[in-house]
C-alpha positions as CSV (number, residue, x, y, z in Angstrom):
1,M,133.3,77.4,114.0
2,R,132.4,78.8,117.4
3,I,129.6,79.8,119.7
4,I,128.9,83.5,119.2
5,G,127.3,84.5,122.5
6,G,126.1,83.5,126.0
7,S,127.7,81.2,128.6
8,L,129.6,79.2,125.9
9,K,130.7,82.3,124.0
10,G,134.0,81.7,122.1
11,R,133.9,77.9,122.5
12,I,135.2,76.2,119.4
13,I,133.3,73.3,117.9
14,K,135.4,70.2,118.2
15,G,135.3,67.3,115.8
16,K,135.0,66.9,112.0
17,I,131.8,68.1,110.5
18,P,129.9,65.0,109.1
19,P,129.7,64.6,105.4
20,D,126.8,66.2,103.5
21,I,126.2,68.7,106.3
22,R,126.3,72.4,105.5
23,P,126.7,74.3,108.8
24,T,125.3,77.7,109.2
25,T,128.3,80.1,109.1
26,D,129.4,82.1,112.2
27,M,128.4,85.3,110.3
28,V,124.9,84.1,109.4
29,R,124.4,82.7,113.0
30,E,125.4,86.0,114.5
31,S,123.0,87.9,112.3
32,I,120.1,85.5,113.2
33,F,120.7,85.9,116.9
34,N,121.1,89.7,116.6
35,I,117.7,89.8,114.9
36,L,116.1,87.4,117.4
37,S,117.3,89.4,120.4
38,N,115.0,92.2,119.2
39,F,112.0,89.9,119.7
40,I,112.8,87.5,122.6
41,S,114.8,86.7,125.6
42,F,116.1,83.1,125.3
43,E,115.7,82.5,129.0
44,G,113.8,79.2,129.6
45,L,112.5,78.9,126.0
46,V,111.7,75.6,124.3
47,I,113.7,75.5,121.0
48,G,113.3,73.2,118.0
49,D,116.4,72.7,115.8
50,F,114.9,70.8,112.8
51,C,117.2,69.5,110.1
52,A,119.7,70.3,112.8
53,G,123.0,69.2,111.0
54,T,125.7,70.3,113.4
55,G,123.2,71.6,116.0
56,L,124.9,74.9,116.2
57,L,121.7,77.0,116.1
58,G,120.3,75.0,119.0
59,F,123.6,75.1,121.0
60,E,123.7,78.8,120.4
61,A,120.2,79.2,121.9
62,L,121.2,76.9,124.9
63,S,124.3,79.1,125.4
64,R,122.0,82.1,125.7
65,G,119.7,80.5,128.3
66,A,117.1,78.4,126.5
67,G,115.5,75.9,128.8
68,H,115.5,73.0,126.3
69,C,116.3,72.2,122.7
70,V,114.9,69.4,120.6
71,F,117.3,68.4,117.8
72,V,115.8,66.6,114.9
73,D,117.8,65.2,111.9
74,K,117.6,62.0,109.8
75,S,121.3,61.6,109.7
76,I,122.9,59.4,112.3
77,Y,126.2,61.2,111.7
78,A,124.6,64.5,112.4
79,L,123.0,63.2,115.6
80,K,126.3,61.6,116.7
81,F,128.0,65.0,116.2
82,I,125.3,66.8,118.2
83,A,125.6,64.3,121.1
84,E,129.4,64.6,121.1
85,T,129.2,68.4,121.1
86,G,126.7,68.4,124.0
87,I,129.2,66.3,126.0
88,Y,132.1,68.4,124.9
89,F,130.3,71.6,126.1
90,S,129.2,69.9,129.3
91,I,125.5,70.6,128.7
92,E,123.2,68.8,131.1
93,I,121.4,66.0,129.4
94,D,118.0,67.2,130.4
95,K,118.6,70.4,128.5
96,Y,118.3,68.7,125.1
97,S,116.7,65.8,123.2
98,V,117.9,64.2,120.0
99,F,115.5,62.5,117.5
100,K,116.6,60.6,114.5
101,K,113.7,61.3,112.3
102,E,112.9,62.9,109.0
103,V,111.4,66.3,109.9
104,I,108.0,65.8,108.3
105,K,107.5,62.4,110.0
106,F,108.6,64.0,113.3
107,L,106.2,66.9,113.0
108,N,103.2,64.7,111.9
109,N,103.8,62.6,115.1
110,V,105.2,65.2,117.4
111,S,102.7,64.4,120.2
112,D,104.2,60.9,120.4
113,Y,107.6,62.4,121.3
114,L,106.7,65.6,123.1
115,P,103.1,65.3,124.3
116,S,102.9,68.5,126.4
117,R,105.3,70.9,124.7
118,K,104.9,73.8,122.4
119,F,108.0,75.4,120.9
120,D,108.8,79.0,121.5
121,L,111.3,79.1,118.6
122,I,112.0,76.8,115.8
123,F,115.1,76.8,113.5
124,C,114.7,74.9,110.3
125,D,117.5,74.5,107.8
126,P,116.5,71.6,105.4
127,P,118.8,70.6,102.6
128,Y,118.9,73.3,99.9
129,H,116.7,72.5,96.9
130,S,114.5,70.2,99.0
131,F,111.7,72.8,99.0
132,L,110.3,71.5,102.4
133,L,109.8,74.8,104.2
134,N,106.2,75.6,103.1
135,N,105.1,72.1,104.0
136,I,106.9,72.3,107.4
137,L,105.3,75.6,108.2
138,E,101.9,74.3,107.3
139,I,102.3,71.3,109.6
140,I,103.6,73.5,112.5
141,T,100.6,75.8,112.0
142,S,97.9,73.1,111.7
143,R,99.2,71.0,114.5
144,Q,99.6,74.1,116.7
145,I,103.1,73.0,118.0
146,I,104.4,76.6,118.3
147,A,103.4,79.0,121.0
148,V,101.5,82.2,120.2
149,H,104.1,84.8,119.2
150,G,106.5,82.0,118.6
151,L,109.2,82.5,116.0
152,F,110.2,80.3,113.0
153,V,113.6,80.8,111.5
154,A,114.0,79.4,108.0
155,E,117.4,79.1,106.3
156,H,117.2,78.3,102.6
157,D,118.6,79.1,99.2
158,D,117.3,81.9,97.1
159,S,115.4,79.4,94.7
160,E,112.9,78.6,97.5
161,I,110.0,81.0,98.1
162,I,108.2,80.7,101.3
163,I,104.5,81.6,101.3
164,C,103.6,83.1,104.7
165,P,100.7,81.1,106.2
166,K,97.6,82.7,107.6
167,G,98.2,83.8,111.2
168,W,102.0,84.5,110.7
169,I,103.8,87.7,109.8
170,K,107.3,87.9,108.3
171,V,109.4,90.0,110.7
172,S,112.7,89.8,109.0
173,G,114.4,88.6,105.8
174,K,118.1,88.8,105.0
175,K,120.2,87.5,102.2
176,F,123.9,86.3,102.4
177,G,124.9,85.4,98.8
178,S,122.5,82.7,97.8
179,T,121.5,81.9,101.4
180,V,118.3,83.5,102.7
181,I,117.2,83.8,106.3
182,D,113.5,84.5,106.8
183,I,112.0,84.9,110.2
184,Y,108.2,84.6,110.9
185,Q,106.2,85.2,114.0
186,L,102.9,83.5,114.9
187,N,100.2,86.1,115.9
């Protein structure tokens, strides 16, 4: 597994992937970032990588110029992997934050952690069959934690159907086997 683009392009992820983590494949990540490049420039963006796992989506965004990434995962093994990857890539510590929280609890109390931030882009890849994405999108919308025209990237399996909340539009949907990538934009 490697970084696809930006200043870290080609860097291989070091270390053993923690148990029970399903990393986004290089092919899927490349497709996500190709689609996103039609909508945004990553320069200076505030990114959320929720249910972060390996953190590869967030690191990919940082490699492309994002200003800050907030990694959230409930697994201590995932967060240790993310911290080690940040050190291995020599990413400045002020470029990212790591929170050991269940994503719903984090979102319900986001102002405790990030009082003055709105996310420009959120990646969310909860465990397949957890059916959390509709609830996550509803909280993000009701708490107004994403900027106007912000993007939400959902990775899920094909058994989960996302209902587009009021004020959002679906700008892309792509399927890779049983993996689905849906991208929504807040209007």
